C-alpha positions in Angstrom: 9.0 -19.6 21.7 8.8 -15.9 22.6 10.3 -13.5 20.0 13.6 -11.9 21.1 13.5 -8.1 20.9 16.6 -6.3 19.8 18.2 -3.7 22.1 17.3 -1.0 19.5 13.7 -2.1 19.5 13.5 -2.0 23.3 14.9 1.5 23.3 12.3 2.6 20.8 9.6 0.9 22.9 10.6 3.0 25.9 9.7 6.1 24.0 6.1 5.0 23.4 3.9 5.9 26.4 1.8 2.9 27.5 -1.9 3.3 27.0 -1.5 6.6 25.1 -3.2 7.3 21.8 -1.1 9.6 19.6 -2.2 12.2 17.0 -0.7 11.6 13.6 1.5 14.6 14.0 2.9 13.4 17.4 3.4 9.9 16.0 5.3 11.2 13.0 7.6 13.1 15.3 8.0 10.1 17.6 8.9 7.6 14.9 11.7 10.0 13.9 13.2 9.8 17.4 13.5 6.0 17.4 17.0 4.6 17.1 17.9 4.3 13.4 18.4 1.0 11.5 21.2 0.6 9.0 18.8 1.1 6.1 16.0 3.5 5.2 13.0 1.8 6.9 9.6 1.8 5.5 6.8 3.5 7.5 3.4 1.8 7.4 -0.1 2.3 8.7 -1.8 -0.8 9.9 -5.6 -0.8 10.4 -7.6 -3.4 12.3 -11.1 -3.2 10.8 -14.5 -4.4 12.2 -15.9 -5.5 8.8 -16.2 -9.0 7.6 -13.7 -9.9 4.7 -15.8 -13.0 3.9 -18.7 -10.8 2.7 -18.3 -9.3 -0.8 -20.3 -6.2 0.1 -17.9 -5.4 2.8 -14.6 -5.8 0.9 -12.3 -2.8 0.6 -9.8 -2.3 -2.1 -8.4 0.7 -3.8 -5.4 3.0 -4.5 -4.4 6.4 -3.2 -1.8 8.7 -4.5 0.5 10.0 -1.7 1.4 13.7 -1.8 5.0 13.0 -1.1 5.3 9.6 -2.8 6.1 6.3 -1.0 9.8 6.6 -1.1 9.9 3.1 -2.7 11.5 2.5 -6.1 8.7 0.6 -8.0 9.5 -1.7 -10.9 6.5 -2.0 -13.3 5.6 -4.7 -15.7 3.1 -3.8 -18.5 1.3 -6.5 -20.4 0.4 -4.9 -23.8 0.3 -5.9 -27.5 -0.8 -2.6 -29.0 2.0 -0.5 -30.3 0.6 2.7 -28.8 0.2 1.2 -25.4 3.7 -0.4 -25.5 5.3 2.9 -26.5 3.4 4.9 -23.9 4.4 2.5 -21.1 8.1 2.6 -22.1 8.1 6.5 -22.3 6.5 6.6 -18.8 9.4 4.5 -17.4 8.1 1.0 -17.1 11.0 -1.4 -16.7 9.3 -4.4 -18.5 6.9 -4.0 -21.4 5.6 -6.7 -23.7 3.2 -9.6 -23.9 4.0 -13.2 -24.9 7.6 -13.2 -23.6 6.4 -11.9 -20.2 3.4 -14.3 -20.1 5.9 -17.0 -20.5 8.3 -15.7 -17.9 5.6 -15.2 -15.3 4.1 -18.7 -16.1 7.6 -20.1 -15.2 7.4 -18.3 -11.8 9.2 -15.0 -12.5 8.0 -12.1 -10.3 10.8 -9.6 -10.5 8.5 -6.6 -10.4 6.4 -4.7 -7.9 3.3 -3.7 -9.9 1.7 -5.3 -13.0 -0.4 -3.2 -15.5 -2.3 -4.7 -18.4 -4.5 -3.4 -21.2 -8.1 -4.8 -21.3 -7.1 -6.8 -24.5 -4.2 -8.4 -22.8 -6.2 -9.5 -19.7 -7.6 -12.5 -21.5 -4.2 -14.2 -21.2 -3.1 -12.4 -18.1 -6.0 -13.8 -16.1 -4.5 -17.3 -16.6 -1.5 -16.2 -14.5 -3.7 -16.0 -11.4 -1.9 -18.8 -9.7 1.4 -16.9 -9.8 0.2 -13.3 -9.5 -2.8 -13.7 -7.2 -1.1 -14.9 -4.0 1.4 -12.1 -4.4 -1.1 -9.4 -4.9 0.2 -8.6 -8.3 -2.8 -9.3 -10.5 -3.9 -6.3 -12.5 -7.3 -5.0 -11.4 -9.6 -2.3 -12.9 -10.4 -1.1 -9.3 -6.8 -0.2 -8.7 -6.3 1.4 -12.1 -3.9 -1.3 -13.4 -6.2 -2.6 -16.1 -6.3 0.3 -18.6 -5.6 1.3 -22.2 -3.8 4.4 -20.8 -0.7 2.5 -19.8 1.4 5.7 -19.7 -0.8 7.3 -17.1 -1.0 4.1 -15.0 2.8 3.8 -15.0 3.3 7.5 -14.1 0.9 7.3 -11.2 2.5 4.1 -9.8 6.0 5.7 -10.1 4.8 8.9 -8.5 3.7 7.2 -5.3 0.3 5.6 -5.8 -0.1 2.8 -3.2 -2.7 0.1 -2.9 -4.8 -0.8 0.1 -6.8 -4.0 0.5 -8.6 -5.7 3.3 -7.0 -9.1 4.0 -8.5 -12.3 5.4 -7.9 -11.2 9.0 -9.7 -7.9 8.5 -6.5 -5.9 8.4 -5.2 -3.2 6.0 -1.5 -2.4 5.7 -0.4 0.6 3.6 3.0 2.0 2.9 3.2 5.6 4.1 6.8 6.6 3.4 10.3 6.2 4.7 12.1 7.1 7.9 14.2 9.6 5.8 11.0 11.6 5.2 10.4 14.8 7.2 7.7 14.5 9.9 5.4 16.8 7.9 5.7 14.6 4.9 4.8 11.5 6.9 1.8 13.4 8.4 0.5 14.4 4.9 0.9 10.9 3.6 -0.7 9.3 6.6 -3.7 11.7 6.6 -4.2 11.0 2.9 -4.3 7.3 3.6 -6.6 7.6 6.6 -9.0 9.8 4.6 -9.1 7.2 1.8 -9.8 4.3 4.1 -12.6 6.2 5.9 -14.1 7.2 2.5 -14.0 3.6 1.4 -16.4 2.5 4.2 -18.9 0.0 2.6 -22.5 1.0 2.8 -23.1 -2.5 4.3 -20.8 -1.7 7.2 -22.7 -0.6 10.3 -21.4 0.8 13.6 -17.7 1.1 14.4 -15.6 0.8 11.3 -12.0 1.1 12.3 -11.1 -0.8 15.5 -7.6 0.6 15.8 -4.7 1.9 13.7 -0.9 2.0 14.4 2.0 3.7 12.7 5.3 2.0 12.7 8.7 1.7 10.9 10.0 -1.6 9.6 12.0 -2.4 12.8 10.1 -0.4 15.3 7.2 -0.9 17.7 3.7 0.4 16.6 2.5 3.8 17.7 -1.3 3.7 18.4 -3.1 6.5 16.6 -6.1 8.5 17.8 -8.5 8.7 14.8 -11.5 10.0 16.7 -11.3 13.4 15.1 -10.9 12.1 11.6 -13.8 9.7 12.0 -16.0 12.3 13.6 -15.3 14.8 10.7 -16.2 12.1 8.2 -19.5 11.1 9.9 
């Protein structure tokens, strides 16, 4: 059954010129002209990649700190037993800090947080939570800076707007780039930071064309195709 598009979506779609590839600056200006929803929509970049997610040497995963933050209020859970790590996490603003009690809660299915951080010592037990945390993308990982003894720094970076990017099974990458309440220049800075990070993450095993296409969109809006030829050429 075809998806029914809202009147607001159709009005936004009319502003996107068919077949045109937009610069990041023009796309940021355009998304601000779309009819507004009743909430502060998230702005995302969605990349379609040419690499094979089934091959470990072509997997992409990492984090990038956005210059203007993500605009999202992030709730952080820190798994830690050491007094110093516990206190540092609390001082940095983590909403949930502890060990056994949170191992128990997550085992029961609780996932009332956006990011999980763990100390290396805690990971022995945290790994057992893979069935709950894995499918939701919440498992702490050294590659994303969420397995560390410096829990205070990890919490601060997440709160300040560090976002994660990861290649999914369909060879797509979706990254939060801000909110519709952001100024266009803030969206541009955040988007360019993400694009630069994705380009720099190109695996050595990846040959030829790397990014098939990329679109910028708000939660309730159509996608705006981006012209990344300049960025790709500069990185070559």
